[in-house]
TORKOL-4160 file (C-alpha; in steps of 0.2 Angstrom, whole numbers, padded with zeros to 4 digits, m for minus):
431
<pt num="1" X="0146" Y="0143" Z="0055"/>
<pt num="2" X="0158" Y="0150" Z="0043"/>
<pt num="3" X="0158" Y="0160" Z="0030"/>
<pt num="4" X="0168" Y="0152" Z="0017"/>
<pt num="5" X="0174" Y="0162" Z="m0002"/>
<pt num="6" X="0177" Y="0147" Z="m0015"/>
<pt num="7" X="0195" Y="0143" Z="m0021"/>
<pt num="8" X="0204" Y="0144" Z="m0002"/>
<pt num="9" X="0213" Y="0129" Z="0003"/>
<pt num="10" X="0200" Y="0129" Z="0017"/>
<pt num="11" X="0186" Y="0131" Z="0006"/>
<pt num="12" X="0191" Y="0117" Z="m0005"/>
<pt num="13" X="0193" Y="0104" Z="0011"/>
<pt num="14" X="0176" Y="0109" Z="0015"/>
<pt num="15" X="0169" Y="0104" Z="0000"/>
<pt num="16" X="0179" Y="0089" Z="m0003"/>
<pt num="17" X="0170" Y="0083" Z="0016"/>
<pt num="18" X="0152" Y="0088" Z="0010"/>
<pt num="19" X="0155" Y="0079" Z="m0006"/>
<pt num="20" X="0161" Y="0064" Z="0002"/>
<pt num="21" X="0146" Y="0064" Z="0015"/>
<pt num="22" X="0143" Y="0048" Z="0012"/>
<pt num="23" X="0156" Y="0039" Z="0022"/>
<pt num="24" X="0149" Y="0033" Z="0036"/>
<pt num="25" X="0143" Y="0020" Z="0024"/>
<pt num="26" X="0159" Y="0015" Z="0022"/>
<pt num="27" X="0162" Y="0011" Z="0039"/>
<pt num="28" X="0167" Y="m0007" Z="0041"/>
<pt num="29" X="0167" Y="m0007" Z="0059"/>
<pt num="30" X="0150" Y="m0003" Z="0058"/>
<pt num="31" X="0144" Y="m0014" Z="0046"/>
<pt num="32" X="0153" Y="m0028" Z="0055"/>
<pt num="33" X="0141" Y="m0024" Z="0072"/>
<pt num="34" X="0126" Y="m0024" Z="0058"/>
<pt num="35" X="0130" Y="m0038" Z="0050"/>
<pt num="36" X="0131" Y="m0047" Z="0066"/>
<pt num="37" X="0115" Y="m0042" Z="0071"/>
<pt num="38" X="0106" Y="m0047" Z="0054"/>
<pt num="39" X="0113" Y="m0064" Z="0054"/>
<pt num="40" X="0109" Y="m0068" Z="0074"/>
<pt num="41" X="0089" Y="m0061" Z="0068"/>
<pt num="42" X="0089" Y="m0073" Z="0051"/>
<pt num="43" X="0095" Y="m0087" Z="0064"/>
<pt num="44" X="0086" Y="m0083" Z="0080"/>
<pt num="45" X="0070" Y="m0075" Z="0075"/>
<pt num="46" X="0060" Y="m0066" Z="0087"/>
<pt num="47" X="0072" Y="m0073" Z="0103"/>
<pt num="48" X="0086" Y="m0061" Z="0095"/>
<pt num="49" X="0074" Y="m0047" Z="0088"/>
<pt num="50" X="0068" Y="m0045" Z="0105"/>
<pt num="51" X="0085" Y="m0046" Z="0114"/>
<pt num="52" X="0091" Y="m0031" Z="0104"/>
<pt num="53" X="0074" Y="m0022" Z="0107"/>
<pt num="54" X="0079" Y="m0024" Z="0127"/>
<pt num="55" X="0096" Y="m0020" Z="0121"/>
<pt num="56" X="0094" Y="m0002" Z="0110"/>
<pt num="57" X="0077" Y="0003" Z="0114"/>
<pt num="58" X="0075" Y="m0002" Z="0135"/>
<pt num="59" X="0060" Y="m0010" Z="0130"/>
<pt num="60" X="0056" Y="m0028" Z="0137"/>
<pt num="61" X="0042" Y="m0036" Z="0124"/>
<pt num="62" X="0036" Y="m0053" Z="0122"/>
<pt num="63" X="0034" Y="m0061" Z="0104"/>
<pt num="64" X="0016" Y="m0058" Z="0109"/>
<pt num="65" X="0016" Y="m0040" Z="0111"/>
<pt num="66" X="0027" Y="m0037" Z="0095"/>
<pt num="67" X="0009" Y="m0035" Z="0085"/>
<pt num="68" X="0002" Y="m0019" Z="0089"/>
<pt num="69" X="m0016" Y="m0023" Z="0093"/>
<pt num="70" X="m0032" Y="m0016" Z="0091"/>
<pt num="71" X="m0034" Y="m0011" Z="0108"/>
<pt num="72" X="m0021" Y="m0001" Z="0106"/>
<pt num="73" X="m0024" Y="0008" Z="0091"/>
<pt num="74" X="m0041" Y="0013" Z="0101"/>
<pt num="75" X="m0032" Y="0020" Z="0115"/>
<pt num="76" X="m0022" Y="0029" Z="0103"/>
<pt num="77" X="m0037" Y="0038" Z="0097"/>
<pt num="78" X="m0041" Y="0046" Z="0113"/>
<pt num="79" X="m0023" Y="0053" Z="0116"/>
<pt num="80" X="m0020" Y="0064" Z="0101"/>
<pt num="81" X="m0030" Y="0079" Z="0098"/>
<pt num="82" X="m0042" Y="0086" Z="0085"/>
<pt num="83" X="m0031" Y="0097" Z="0078"/>
<pt num="84" X="m0018" Y="0085" Z="0073"/>
<pt num="85" X="m0030" Y="0074" Z="0066"/>
<pt num="86" X="m0037" Y="0086" Z="0054"/>
<pt num="87" X="m0019" Y="0091" Z="0049"/>
<pt num="88" X="m0016" Y="0073" Z="0045"/>
<pt num="89" X="m0031" Y="0072" Z="0035"/>
<pt num="90" X="m0027" Y="0087" Z="0025"/>
<pt num="91" X="m0007" Y="0080" Z="0023"/>
<pt num="92" X="m0015" Y="0064" Z="0018"/>
<pt num="93" X="m0027" Y="0073" Z="0005"/>
<pt num="94" X="m0014" Y="0082" Z="m0004"/>
<pt num="95" X="m0001" Y="0068" Z="m0004"/>
<pt num="96" X="m0015" Y="0057" Z="m0011"/>
<pt num="97" X="m0020" Y="0068" Z="m0026"/>
<pt num="98" X="m0002" Y="0072" Z="m0032"/>
<pt num="99" X="0003" Y="0053" Z="m0033"/>
<pt num="100" X="m0011" Y="0048" Z="m0041"/>
<pt num="101" X="m0004" Y="0057" Z="m0056"/>
<pt num="102" X="0010" Y="0044" Z="m0054"/>
<pt num="103" X="0003" Y="0028" Z="m0058"/>
<pt num="104" X="0011" Y="0020" Z="m0073"/>
<pt num="105" X="m0001" Y="0012" Z="m0087"/>
<pt num="106" X="0002" Y="m0004" Z="m0095"/>
<pt num="107" X="0003" Y="m0003" Z="m0113"/>
<pt num="108" X="0002" Y="m0014" Z="m0129"/>
<pt num="109" X="0012" Y="m0012" Z="m0145"/>
<pt num="110" X="0007" Y="m0022" Z="m0161"/>
<pt num="111" X="0017" Y="m0013" Z="m0176"/>
<pt num="112" X="0023" Y="m0029" Z="m0185"/>
<pt num="113" X="0011" Y="m0042" Z="m0191"/>
<pt num="114" X="0010" Y="m0056" Z="m0181"/>
<pt num="115" X="0020" Y="m0049" Z="m0166"/>
<pt num="116" X="0013" Y="m0044" Z="m0149"/>
<pt num="117" X="0021" Y="m0035" Z="m0136"/>
<pt num="118" X="0017" Y="m0027" Z="m0119"/>
<pt num="119" X="0022" Y="m0019" Z="m0105"/>
<pt num="120" X="0015" Y="m0025" Z="m0089"/>
<pt num="121" X="0014" Y="m0016" Z="m0073"/>
<pt num="122" X="0009" Y="m0025" Z="m0056"/>
<pt num="123" X="0011" Y="m0019" Z="m0038"/>
<pt num="124" X="0026" Y="m0030" Z="m0027"/>
<pt num="125" X="0016" Y="m0041" Z="m0017"/>
<pt num="126" X="0023" Y="m0038" Z="0004"/>
<pt num="127" X="0032" Y="m0021" Z="0006"/>
<pt num="128" X="0040" Y="m0017" Z="0024"/>
<pt num="129" X="0039" Y="0001" Z="0029"/>
<pt num="130" X="0052" Y="0007" Z="0041"/>
<pt num="131" X="0045" Y="0022" Z="0052"/>
<pt num="132" X="0058" Y="0032" Z="0064"/>
<pt num="133" X="0053" Y="0033" Z="0082"/>
<pt num="134" X="0057" Y="0031" Z="0100"/>
<pt num="135" X="0065" Y="0048" Z="0105"/>
<pt num="136" X="0056" Y="0058" Z="0091"/>
<pt num="137" X="0041" Y="0048" Z="0079"/>
<pt num="138" X="0036" Y="0054" Z="0063"/>
<pt num="139" X="0019" Y="0051" Z="0058"/>
<pt num="140" X="0022" Y="0062" Z="0041"/>
<pt num="141" X="0034" Y="0048" Z="0035"/>
<pt num="142" X="0019" Y="0035" Z="0038"/>
<pt num="143" X="0009" Y="0045" Z="0026"/>
<pt num="144" X="0025" Y="0048" Z="0014"/>
<pt num="145" X="0029" Y="0030" Z="0011"/>
<pt num="146" X="0010" Y="0024" Z="0014"/>
<pt num="147" X="0001" Y="0033" Z="0004"/>
<pt num="148" X="0009" Y="0030" Z="m0013"/>
<pt num="149" X="0010" Y="0010" Z="m0009"/>
<pt num="150" X="m0008" Y="0008" Z="m0007"/>
<pt num="151" X="m0010" Y="0019" Z="m0022"/>
<pt num="152" X="0001" Y="0004" Z="m0032"/>
<pt num="153" X="m0010" Y="m0007" Z="m0025"/>
<pt num="154" X="0001" Y="m0018" Z="m0012"/>
<pt num="155" X="m0008" Y="m0032" Z="m0005"/>
<pt num="156" X="0002" Y="m0034" Z="0011"/>
<pt num="157" X="0010" Y="m0018" Z="0019"/>
<pt num="158" X="0020" Y="m0022" Z="0035"/>
<pt num="159" X="0025" Y="m0007" Z="0045"/>
<pt num="160" X="0038" Y="m0008" Z="0059"/>
<pt num="161" X="0045" Y="0005" Z="0071"/>
<pt num="162" X="0057" Y="0007" Z="0087"/>
<pt num="163" X="0044" Y="0006" Z="0101"/>
<pt num="164" X="0045" Y="0020" Z="0116"/>
<pt num="165" X="0049" Y="0018" Z="0134"/>
<pt num="166" X="0032" Y="0013" Z="0138"/>
<pt num="167" X="0032" Y="m0002" Z="0125"/>
<pt num="168" X="0020" Y="0006" Z="0115"/>
<pt num="169" X="0021" Y="0015" Z="0098"/>
<pt num="170" X="0018" Y="0033" Z="0097"/>
<pt num="171" X="m0001" Y="0038" Z="0096"/>
<pt num="172" X="0004" Y="0049" Z="0081"/>
<pt num="173" X="0012" Y="0035" Z="0072"/>
<pt num="174" X="m0003" Y="0024" Z="0075"/>
<pt num="175" X="m0016" Y="0037" Z="0070"/>
<pt num="176" X="m0006" Y="0041" Z="0054"/>
<pt num="177" X="m0004" Y="0022" Z="0051"/>
<pt num="178" X="m0024" Y="0021" Z="0054"/>
<pt num="179" X="m0029" Y="0034" Z="0042"/>
<pt num="180" X="m0017" Y="0026" Z="0028"/>
<pt num="181" X="m0025" Y="0009" Z="0032"/>
<pt num="182" X="m0012" Y="m0001" Z="0038"/>
<pt num="183" X="m0016" Y="m0016" Z="0049"/>
<pt num="184" X="m0001" Y="m0024" Z="0052"/>
<pt num="185" X="0012" Y="m0014" Z="0064"/>
<pt num="186" X="0025" Y="m0021" Z="0074"/>
<pt num="187" X="0036" Y="m0013" Z="0088"/>
<pt num="188" X="0053" Y="m0016" Z="0081"/>
<pt num="189" X="0067" Y="m0004" Z="0076"/>
<pt num="190" X="0086" Y="m0003" Z="0070"/>
<pt num="191" X="0096" Y="m0015" Z="0060"/>
<pt num="192" X="0082" Y="m0030" Z="0069"/>
<pt num="193" X="0070" Y="m0022" Z="0063"/>
<pt num="194" X="0076" Y="m0023" Z="0045"/>
<pt num="195" X="0084" Y="m0041" Z="0046"/>
<pt num="196" X="0066" Y="m0046" Z="0053"/>
<pt num="197" X="0058" Y="m0039" Z="0037"/>
<pt num="198" X="0071" Y="m0047" Z="0027"/>
<pt num="199" X="0071" Y="m0065" Z="0031"/>
<pt num="200" X="0055" Y="m0065" Z="0043"/>
<pt num="201" X="0052" Y="m0070" Z="0060"/>
<pt num="202" X="0040" Y="m0082" Z="0070"/>
<pt num="203" X="0028" Y="m0065" Z="0070"/>
<pt num="204" X="0036" Y="m0054" Z="0056"/>
<pt num="205" X="0031" Y="m0058" Z="0039"/>
<pt num="206" X="0047" Y="m0058" Z="0027"/>
<pt num="207" X="0042" Y="m0044" Z="0013"/>
<pt num="208" X="0049" Y="m0041" Z="m0003"/>
<pt num="209" X="0054" Y="m0023" Z="m0003"/>
<pt num="210" X="0058" Y="m0013" Z="0013"/>
<pt num="211" X="0059" Y="0007" Z="0011"/>
<pt num="212" X="0058" Y="0022" Z="0023"/>
<pt num="213" X="0073" Y="0031" Z="0031"/>
<pt num="214" X="0083" Y="0028" Z="0047"/>
<pt num="215" X="0099" Y="0032" Z="0056"/>
<pt num="216" X="0115" Y="0025" Z="0050"/>
<pt num="217" X="0112" Y="0007" Z="0057"/>
<pt num="218" X="0094" Y="0005" Z="0048"/>
<pt num="219" X="0103" Y="0011" Z="0031"/>
<pt num="220" X="0118" Y="m0001" Z="0032"/>
<pt num="221" X="0106" Y="m0014" Z="0038"/>
<pt num="222" X="0097" Y="m0011" Z="0021"/>
<pt num="223" X="0113" Y="m0011" Z="0011"/>
<pt num="224" X="0116" Y="m0028" Z="0018"/>
<pt num="225" X="0099" Y="m0036" Z="0013"/>
<pt num="226" X="0099" Y="m0029" Z="m0004"/>
<pt num="227" X="0098" Y="m0043" Z="m0015"/>
<pt num="228" X="0086" Y="m0052" Z="m0001"/>
<pt num="229" X="0074" Y="m0041" Z="m0004"/>
<pt num="230" X="0072" Y="m0023" Z="m0013"/>
<pt num="231" X="0076" Y="m0007" Z="m0006"/>
<pt num="232" X="0072" Y="0010" Z="m0008"/>
<pt num="233" X="0089" Y="0019" Z="m0005"/>
<pt num="234" X="0104" Y="0020" Z="0005"/>
<pt num="235" X="0098" Y="0037" Z="0015"/>
<pt num="236" X="0110" Y="0046" Z="0025"/>
<pt num="237" X="0109" Y="0060" Z="0035"/>
<pt num="238" X="0095" Y="0073" Z="0030"/>
<pt num="239" X="0103" Y="0088" Z="0022"/>
<pt num="240" X="0096" Y="0104" Z="0013"/>
<pt num="241" X="0106" Y="0117" Z="0002"/>
<pt num="242" X="0100" Y="0135" Z="m0001"/>
<pt num="243" X="0106" Y="0145" Z="m0018"/>
<pt num="244" X="0104" Y="0162" Z="m0015"/>
<pt num="245" X="0108" Y="0178" Z="m0021"/>
<pt num="246" X="0108" Y="0195" Z="m0012"/>
<pt num="247" X="0090" Y="0198" Z="m0014"/>
<pt num="248" X="0084" Y="0184" Z="m0003"/>
<pt num="249" X="0079" Y="0186" Z="0016"/>
<pt num="250" X="0093" Y="0182" Z="0027"/>
<pt num="251" X="0080" Y="0177" Z="0040"/>
<pt num="252" X="0070" Y="0165" Z="0029"/>
<pt num="253" X="0087" Y="0157" Z="0024"/>
<pt num="254" X="0094" Y="0156" Z="0044"/>
<pt num="255" X="0077" Y="0148" Z="0049"/>
<pt num="256" X="0078" Y="0136" Z="0037"/>
<pt num="257" X="0095" Y="0131" Z="0039"/>
<pt num="258" X="0091" Y="0129" Z="0059"/>
<pt num="259" X="0075" Y="0119" Z="0053"/>
<pt num="260" X="0086" Y="0107" Z="0045"/>
<pt num="261" X="0100" Y="0105" Z="0058"/>
<pt num="262" X="0088" Y="0102" Z="0071"/>
<pt num="263" X="0086" Y="0086" Z="0063"/>
<pt num="264" X="0100" Y="0077" Z="0066"/>
<pt num="265" X="0117" Y="0081" Z="0074"/>
<pt num="266" X="0123" Y="0073" Z="0058"/>
<pt num="267" X="0111" Y="0085" Z="0046"/>
<pt num="268" X="0119" Y="0095" Z="0034"/>
<pt num="269" X="0114" Y="0115" Z="0033"/>
<pt num="270" X="0120" Y="0122" Z="0018"/>
<pt num="271" X="0121" Y="0140" Z="0010"/>
<pt num="272" X="0128" Y="0143" Z="m0006"/>
<pt num="273" X="0128" Y="0164" Z="m0012"/>
<pt num="274" X="0134" Y="0175" Z="m0023"/>
<pt num="275" X="0133" Y="0188" Z="m0009"/>
<pt num="276" X="0147" Y="0190" Z="0007"/>
<pt num="277" X="0135" Y="0202" Z="0014"/>
<pt num="278" X="0119" Y="0190" Z="0012"/>
<pt num="279" X="0130" Y="0178" Z="0022"/>
<pt num="280" X="0135" Y="0188" Z="0035"/>
<pt num="281" X="0118" Y="0192" Z="0037"/>
<pt num="282" X="0112" Y="0175" Z="0039"/>
<pt num="283" X="0126" Y="0171" Z="0051"/>
<pt num="284" X="0119" Y="0185" Z="0064"/>
<pt num="285" X="0100" Y="0179" Z="0061"/>
<pt num="286" X="0107" Y="0160" Z="0065"/>
<pt num="287" X="0113" Y="0167" Z="0082"/>
<pt num="288" X="0101" Y="0177" Z="0085"/>
<pt num="289" X="0086" Y="0163" Z="0080"/>
<pt num="290" X="0094" Y="0147" Z="0089"/>
<pt num="291" X="0093" Y="0153" Z="0107"/>
<pt num="292" X="0077" Y="0151" Z="0111"/>
<pt num="293" X="0075" Y="0132" Z="0102"/>
<pt num="294" X="0071" Y="0118" Z="0112"/>
<pt num="295" X="0084" Y="0105" Z="0102"/>
<pt num="296" X="0097" Y="0119" Z="0102"/>
<pt num="297" X="0112" Y="0106" Z="0107"/>
<pt num="298" X="0108" Y="0095" Z="0092"/>
<pt num="299" X="0106" Y="0112" Z="0081"/>
<pt num="300" X="0122" Y="0118" Z="0086"/>
<pt num="301" X="0131" Y="0102" Z="0085"/>
<pt num="302" X="0124" Y="0100" Z="0066"/>
<pt num="303" X="0129" Y="0118" Z="0062"/>
<pt num="304" X="0146" Y="0118" Z="0069"/>
<pt num="305" X="0152" Y="0102" Z="0061"/>
<pt num="306" X="0142" Y="0101" Z="0043"/>
<pt num="307" X="0136" Y="0119" Z="0040"/>
<pt num="308" X="0144" Y="0129" Z="0028"/>
<pt num="309" X="0140" Y="0147" Z="0020"/>
<pt num="310" X="0148" Y="0148" Z="0004"/>
<pt num="311" X="0151" Y="0162" Z="m0008"/>
<pt num="312" X="0153" Y="0161" Z="m0025"/>
<pt num="313" X="0162" Y="0172" Z="m0038"/>
<pt num="314" X="0145" Y="0172" Z="m0048"/>
<pt num="315" X="0128" Y="0164" Z="m0051"/>
<pt num="316" X="0137" Y="0151" Z="m0063"/>
<pt num="317" X="0148" Y="0146" Z="m0050"/>
<pt num="318" X="0134" Y="0143" Z="m0038"/>
<pt num="319" X="0123" Y="0132" Z="m0049"/>
<pt num="320" X="0139" Y="0122" Z="m0053"/>
<pt num="321" X="0143" Y="0118" Z="m0036"/>
<pt num="322" X="0125" Y="0114" Z="m0032"/>
<pt num="323" X="0125" Y="0102" Z="m0047"/>
<pt num="324" X="0140" Y="0093" Z="m0038"/>
<pt num="325" X="0134" Y="0093" Z="m0023"/>
<pt num="326" X="0118" Y="0085" Z="m0028"/>
<pt num="327" X="0109" Y="0090" Z="m0013"/>
<pt num="328" X="0092" Y="0080" Z="m0005"/>
<pt num="329" X="0082" Y="0098" Z="m0002"/>
<pt num="330" X="0088" Y="0113" Z="m0013"/>
<pt num="331" X="0079" Y="0130" Z="m0009"/>
<pt num="332" X="0082" Y="0143" Z="m0022"/>
<pt num="333" X="0080" Y="0160" Z="m0016"/>
<pt num="334" X="0085" Y="0171" Z="m0033"/>
<pt num="335" X="0078" Y="0185" Z="m0040"/>
<pt num="336" X="0072" Y="0173" Z="m0054"/>
<pt num="337" X="0069" Y="0156" Z="m0046"/>
<pt num="338" X="0061" Y="0145" Z="m0061"/>
<pt num="339" X="0075" Y="0150" Z="m0073"/>
<pt num="340" X="0088" Y="0144" Z="m0061"/>
<pt num="341" X="0079" Y="0128" Z="m0056"/>
<pt num="342" X="0081" Y="0123" Z="m0076"/>
<pt num="343" X="0099" Y="0123" Z="m0074"/>
<pt num="344" X="0099" Y="0111" Z="m0058"/>
<pt num="345" X="0101" Y="0092" Z="m0066"/>
<pt num="346" X="0105" Y="0084" Z="m0048"/>
<pt num="347" X="0093" Y="0087" Z="m0034"/>
<pt num="348" X="0080" Y="0077" Z="m0025"/>
<pt num="349" X="0067" Y="0090" Z="m0021"/>
<pt num="350" X="0068" Y="0109" Z="m0027"/>
<pt num="351" X="0060" Y="0124" Z="m0019"/>
<pt num="352" X="0057" Y="0138" Z="m0027"/>
<pt num="353" X="0054" Y="0156" Z="m0021"/>
<pt num="354" X="0054" Y="0163" Z="m0002"/>
<pt num="355" X="0037" Y="0154" Z="0004"/>
<pt num="356" X="0042" Y="0137" Z="m0002"/>
<pt num="357" X="0051" Y="0132" Z="0014"/>
<pt num="358" X="0056" Y="0114" Z="0015"/>
<pt num="359" X="0044" Y="0111" Z="0029"/>
<pt num="360" X="0031" Y="0112" Z="0016"/>
<pt num="361" X="0037" Y="0098" Z="0008"/>
<pt num="362" X="0040" Y="0088" Z="0024"/>
<pt num="363" X="0022" Y="0089" Z="0029"/>
<pt num="364" X="0007" Y="0096" Z="0017"/>
<pt num="365" X="0014" Y="0100" Z="0000"/>
<pt num="366" X="0011" Y="0081" Z="m0008"/>
<pt num="367" X="0027" Y="0076" Z="m0015"/>
<pt num="368" X="0034" Y="0061" Z="m0004"/>
<pt num="369" X="0048" Y="0067" Z="0007"/>
<pt num="370" X="0060" Y="0053" Z="0008"/>
<pt num="371" X="0071" Y="0059" Z="m0005"/>
<pt num="372" X="0089" Y="0052" Z="m0009"/>
<pt num="373" X="0104" Y="0060" Z="0002"/>
<pt num="374" X="0123" Y="0061" Z="0001"/>
<pt num="375" X="0123" Y="0065" Z="m0017"/>
<pt num="376" X="0114" Y="0053" Z="m0024"/>
<pt num="377" X="0102" Y="0062" Z="m0032"/>
<pt num="378" X="0113" Y="0062" Z="m0045"/>
<pt num="379" X="0104" Y="0043" Z="m0050"/>
<pt num="380" X="0091" Y="0040" Z="m0037"/>
<pt num="381" X="0074" Y="0048" Z="m0038"/>
<pt num="382" X="0062" Y="0053" Z="m0022"/>
<pt num="383" X="0049" Y="0039" Z="m0016"/>
<pt num="384" X="0036" Y="0037" Z="m0028"/>
<pt num="385" X="0022" Y="0024" Z="m0034"/>
<pt num="386" X="0032" Y="0016" Z="m0047"/>
<pt num="387" X="0043" Y="0012" Z="m0032"/>
<pt num="388" X="0029" Y="m0001" Z="m0025"/>
<pt num="389" X="0026" Y="m0008" Z="m0042"/>
<pt num="390" X="0035" Y="m0019" Z="m0054"/>
<pt num="391" X="0033" Y="m0022" Z="m0074"/>
<pt num="392" X="0035" Y="m0039" Z="m0084"/>
<pt num="393" X="0037" Y="m0039" Z="m0106"/>
<pt num="394" X="0026" Y="m0050" Z="m0112"/>
<pt num="395" X="0031" Y="m0056" Z="m0131"/>
<pt num="396" X="0019" Y="m0065" Z="m0143"/>
<pt num="397" X="0025" Y="m0070" Z="m0159"/>
<pt num="398" X="0014" Y="m0081" Z="m0173"/>
<pt num="399" X="0024" Y="m0094" Z="m0185"/>
<pt num="400" X="0024" Y="m0082" Z="m0199"/>
<pt num="401" X="0032" Y="m0066" Z="m0188"/>
<pt num="402" X="0045" Y="m0078" Z="m0182"/>
<pt num="403" X="0049" Y="m0082" Z="m0202"/>
<pt num="404" X="0052" Y="m0066" Z="m0205"/>
<pt num="405" X="0065" Y="m0063" Z="m0192"/>
<pt num="406" X="0072" Y="m0079" Z="m0193"/>
<pt num="407" X="0086" Y="m0075" Z="m0202"/>
<pt num="408" X="0091" Y="m0060" Z="m0192"/>
<pt num="409" X="0092" Y="m0071" Z="m0176"/>
<pt num="410" X="0099" Y="m0084" Z="m0181"/>
<pt num="411" X="0115" Y="m0073" Z="m0188"/>
<pt num="412" X="0116" Y="m0064" Z="m0170"/>
<pt num="413" X="0116" Y="m0079" Z="m0160"/>
<pt num="414" X="0129" Y="m0087" Z="m0172"/>
<pt num="415" X="0139" Y="m0072" Z="m0169"/>
<pt num="416" X="0140" Y="m0073" Z="m0151"/>
<pt num="417" X="0143" Y="m0093" Z="m0154"/>
<pt num="418" X="0126" Y="m0096" Z="m0147"/>
<pt num="419" X="0124" Y="m0112" Z="m0158"/>
<pt num="420" X="0107" Y="m0117" Z="m0148"/>
<pt num="421" X="0100" Y="m0102" Z="m0148"/>
<pt num="422" X="0100" Y="m0103" Z="m0168"/>
<pt num="423" X="0094" Y="m0122" Z="m0165"/>
<pt num="424" X="0079" Y="m0115" Z="m0156"/>
<pt num="425" X="0073" Y="m0104" Z="m0171"/>
<pt num="426" X="0077" Y="m0117" Z="m0184"/>
<pt num="427" X="0068" Y="m0132" Z="m0176"/>
<pt num="428" X="0052" Y="m0120" Z="m0175"/>
<pt num="429" X="0054" Y="m0118" Z="m0195"/>
<pt num="430" X="0057" Y="m0136" Z="m0200"/>
<pt num="431" X="0042" Y="m0144" Z="m0210"/>
């Protein structure tokens, strides 16, 4: 990783690259491929879905084997160890306690005589959860998406995840789904799974909303089916930005940058610091720590292609640059992290101090780890209970209330040239 000082040509070029990190979502060639997959599944259902499963996952399935059976879940229980189940239950409890606080409340207002107004929240009926799988499985994501959906009261939760080479789903994913209470699970991944959820097939039911992270094909597919169904967000490669001053521990910073880099070759591990000395120590620590790690190849590629150690002139510039980048994960390792956090406007999740590693947010802290990426923290929020709910406005007027406001309604309607709107009020007030 290079150490870069702000206000140089090279640094400005790197910062521009970071700010434009969602360019893959604008790749017309990839989008065309994904569109073709979606259309194929929409028209041919299971036949197309199974063909793409064989092509991309290397697994031959029949329509009968698409759905995970009770027997497969029972088998999975024998394949996971007790420590994993205990860790899963602890994470479940923390995530549930946090998200129960998010449940919105319906309300009623009657501040004008004869007028009753309500905001009524209801759960979305059918939700599809996309859980990454195949080469790497993420049971934690089942908890992060499934628990808020359950708290919201969603009646039908449909889960899809890419099959492993043996034609089954990871037993760890199945145990997480079992703990959450998800019964309808299918072996399908990629853009083809998103298409199946959006349009339905002979086996997989159509849903109203799709949530969950995935690779670029999954994200582009969600982008293309939006409108047919709702989606949570367009998630790009995962990212961490560590904002640090000279008081920070370089070995902690290096370990967190490496942890982020091991997700994907396209991940973004970034440091913004006020201290050149700290940046140099972090660089040394990275070289030392990365040597023995299993995913060294992926880590090296991520650090080389997307990693950066940026040194600013002061803390004010560091904060401004952080807000501009709007990171998915932001770790603040400064003398007064709480005070710095008050100046942060754009970030998916903020981790304060040296012991709040991003890893705690990924697993046991409580808040969902499904977060806005690629700078979209400027306008997106983390996944939560409200994402699985919708609201309706309820309006009730008595005749006397309509009389009191008729003049203003008619005036506004006529000024907009909508005579029929005015007439709809006048006709109700005739003897």
